C-alpha positions as CSV (number, residue, x, y, z in Angstrom):
1,I,0.3,-0.1,0.0
2,Y,3.0,2.3,0.9
3,A,4.4,1.5,-2.3
4,V,1.5,2.7,-4.5
5,L,1.2,6.2,-3.0
6,I,4.5,7.4,-2.4
7,L,5.4,6.3,-6.5
8,P,2.5,9.0,-7.2
9,L,4.2,11.3,-5.0
10,L,6.9,11.1,-6.5
11,L,6.3,11.1,-10.0
12,I,4.0,14.3,-8.9
13,L,7.2,15.9,-8.0
14,A,9.2,14.7,-10.8
15,G,6.7,16.3,-13.2
16,C,6.6,19.9,-10.6
17,T,10.1,19.8,-11.0
18,S,11.8,19.3,-14.5
19,G,9.1,22.4,-15.3
20,W,10.8,24.9,-13.1
21,K,13.4,27.7,-14.1
22,R,14.9,30.2,-12.7
23,P,14.0,33.7,-14.4
24,P,16.7,35.2,-16.2
25,S,18.1,38.1,-14.0
26,V,17.6,41.6,-15.0
27,K,20.6,43.5,-15.8
28,P,22.0,46.7,-14.6
29,H,21.5,49.1,-15.9
30,T,21.4,53.1,-16.0
31,Q,17.7,55.2,-16.1
32,R,19.0,58.2,-15.4
33,L,21.9,60.3,-14.5
34,V,21.7,63.7,-12.2
35,L,24.6,65.8,-11.7
36,T,24.4,68.2,-8.9
37,H,27.1,71.2,-8.2
38,H,26.8,72.8,-4.9
39,T,29.7,74.7,-3.6
40,E,30.1,74.9,0.3
41,G,33.7,75.7,0.6
42,S,36.8,74.4,2.6
43,Q,36.8,74.9,6.1
44,G,39.4,77.8,7.1
45,P,41.0,78.8,10.4
46,L,38.7,78.6,13.6
47,L,39.2,81.8,16.3
48,V,37.7,81.7,19.7
49,R,37.5,84.7,21.8
50,D,35.6,84.2,25.2
51,D,32.5,81.4,24.6
52,V,32.0,82.4,20.7
53,W,33.6,80.5,18.4
54,Y,35.0,82.6,14.7
55,Q,35.5,80.3,11.4
56,L,36.0,80.9,8.1
57,A,34.2,78.9,5.3
58,G,34.4,79.8,2.0
59,V,33.5,83.5,1.8
60,E,31.7,83.2,4.7
61,L,32.6,83.9,8.4
62,L,30.4,81.3,10.6
63,V,29.8,82.4,14.5
64,L,29.1,79.1,16.5
65,D,28.6,78.4,20.3
66,P,30.7,76.5,22.5
67,R,28.7,73.4,21.3
68,G,29.2,74.4,17.4
69,R,25.9,74.9,16.9
70,L,25.7,77.6,14.1
71,I,24.6,81.4,15.4
72,S,24.6,83.7,12.2
73,T,26.4,83.8,9.0
74,I,29.0,87.1,7.6
75,E,28.8,86.9,4.0
76,L,32.4,88.1,3.2
77,A,31.8,89.0,-0.5
78,D,29.6,88.5,-3.2
79,P,29.4,84.6,-4.9
80,G,32.0,84.4,-7.3
81,M,34.4,87.5,-6.2
82,A,36.2,85.8,-4.2
83,G,37.6,82.0,-4.2
84,Q,38.0,81.8,0.2
85,A,38.7,83.6,2.9
86,L,42.4,82.4,4.5
87,D,43.0,84.3,7.7
88,M,42.4,86.3,10.6
89,E,43.3,88.1,13.6
90,V,41.4,90.0,16.0
91,V,42.5,93.2,18.1
92,G,40.0,94.4,20.5
93,D,36.8,94.6,18.6
94,T,37.9,94.3,15.4
95,M,38.4,90.9,13.2
96,Y,40.8,91.5,9.7
97,V,40.1,89.0,7.9
98,L,42.1,87.8,4.4
99,L,39.9,86.7,1.4
100,D,42.5,85.4,-1.2
101,D,45.3,87.5,-2.5
102,Q,42.8,90.5,-3.0
103,E,41.6,92.7,0.0
104,V,41.5,92.4,3.8
105,V,38.0,92.8,5.8
106,H,37.3,94.7,8.7
107,L,34.4,93.9,10.9
108,S,33.2,95.2,14.1
109,L,33.0,92.8,16.9
110,E,31.0,95.0,18.9
111,E,28.2,92.5,19.4
112,P,30.2,89.6,19.3
113,M,27.4,86.8,17.7
114,R,26.7,89.5,15.0
115,P,29.8,90.8,12.9
116,W,29.4,93.2,10.5
117,V,31.9,94.5,8.1
118,V,32.9,98.1,8.8
119,D,35.6,98.5,5.9
120,R,38.0,96.7,3.4
121,V,41.3,97.4,2.1
122,S,42.6,95.8,-1.3
123,A,46.0,94.6,-1.9
124,D,46.7,97.5,-4.2
125,S,46.0,99.5,-1.5
126,L,48.4,97.7,1.1
127,G,51.4,97.3,-1.6
128,L,51.5,93.3,-1.5
129,S,49.9,90.9,-2.6
130,P,48.8,89.1,1.2
131,I,49.2,85.7,1.5
132,G,48.3,85.9,5.2
133,L,48.0,88.3,8.4
134,D,50.1,88.1,11.8
135,M,50.2,90.2,14.7
136,L,53.7,92.5,15.4
137,D,53.8,95.2,17.6
138,G,50.4,95.0,18.1
139,K,49.3,96.0,14.8
140,V,47.7,93.3,12.3
141,V,50.1,93.7,9.3
142,A,49.9,91.1,5.6
143,H,52.5,89.0,4.7
144,G,53.1,88.2,1.1
145,P,55.7,87.9,-1.6
146,E,56.4,92.0,-1.0
147,G,57.6,91.6,2.4
148,V,55.6,92.8,5.4
149,R,53.0,95.0,5.9
150,T,50.8,97.3,7.9
151,L,47.3,97.5,7.2
152,D,48.1,101.1,6.4
153,A,50.8,99.7,4.1
154,R,53.2,100.8,5.6
155,R,56.6,98.5,5.3
156,V,57.9,96.3,7.9
157,I,59.9,93.8,6.3
158,H,61.6,93.7,3.1
159,D,62.4,90.6,1.3
160,Q,64.1,90.3,-2.7
161,G,63.9,87.1,-2.7
162,D,60.7,84.4,-2.1
163,S,57.8,84.8,-0.1
164,V,57.2,86.1,4.0
165,L,55.2,83.3,5.4
166,G,54.7,84.3,8.3
167,V,55.8,86.1,11.5
168,A,56.0,85.7,15.1
169,Q,57.1,87.7,18.3
170,Q,57.6,86.3,21.0
171,G,60.0,87.9,24.4
172,G,61.0,90.9,22.4
173,R,61.8,89.2,19.2
174,T,60.7,88.8,16.1
175,L,61.4,86.1,13.7
176,Y,60.1,85.7,10.2
177,I,60.1,82.8,7.6
178,V,60.8,83.2,4.2
179,G,60.4,79.7,2.5
180,R,61.3,77.5,5.3
181,R,64.2,79.7,6.0
182,I,64.1,81.8,9.9
183,H,65.2,84.9,9.7
184,R,65.8,87.5,12.9
185,R,64.1,90.7,11.9
186,A,66.5,92.9,13.8
187,D,69.7,92.2,11.4
188,D,68.1,89.9,9.3
189,Q,69.7,86.6,10.4
190,Y,68.9,82.7,9.3
191,V,69.0,81.1,12.2
192,G,67.3,78.1,11.6
193,S,64.4,76.2,9.3
194,A,61.2,76.3,9.8
195,S,57.2,76.5,7.6
196,I,55.5,77.7,10.7
197,L,56.5,80.1,14.0
198,E,53.9,80.5,16.7
199,P,54.4,81.7,20.0
200,F,54.3,79.0,23.4
201,R,54.0,79.3,26.8
202,L,55.1,75.9,28.6
203,E,53.3,75.2,31.9
204,D,55.3,77.9,35.1
205,G,57.4,78.6,32.3
206,P,58.8,82.5,31.9
207,D,56.8,84.4,29.2
208,G,58.3,85.0,26.2
209,G,60.2,81.7,26.4
210,V,59.2,79.7,24.3
211,M,58.8,79.5,20.1
212,F,56.5,76.3,18.8
213,F,57.9,75.6,15.2
214,A,56.6,73.2,11.9
215,R,58.4,72.0,9.4
216,V,56.9,70.8,6.6
217,E,58.1,69.2,3.6
218,D,57.4,66.6,0.4
219,T,58.6,63.8,2.6
220,G,56.4,64.5,6.3
221,S,56.7,66.9,8.8
222,L,58.6,68.0,12.3
């Protein structure tokens, strides 16, 4: 009896199995290509003043709280008129922002969370094509291929060679960088090698006693 029952069942299963085929797979293909252009700008320097953070992004100044939440945004230039805000310094209630090598924008910080533009100084007025800003003798200076100048175009350091990449003042000494060579302002004497100079104070150390330096090369950094 069991043999009679099993045999028809096997015949049914065999018939079903032999008739099933895997459906052909659908080859992937592109139905639609959408290109979206969006320009945000790279993140530039960050400056912290009291409980307010100032972040450069493209041609915008972002005002943030200590948790990184956006408070306000200030447009430093009209779209397409400048590439990027490169550097900034603050003296008292005034912020100075360098836009490309074109101009230095002055902003009032009387309302720290809502800065506004009060003045602009062009590269032509400065007499050089600035690549950065620094502090020297309590004033903001711009540095570039033509040396170092205050924002009223008074020449402070002149160099006939490569661009001045930075200026640092510590403990009554002023150093500046040309290429990767450190020079002393007092006599232009070569004193070492670096790409970046920053005043630094060690814990319990004397004021003006330490200068932090970094040297950037193709094979790495020190």
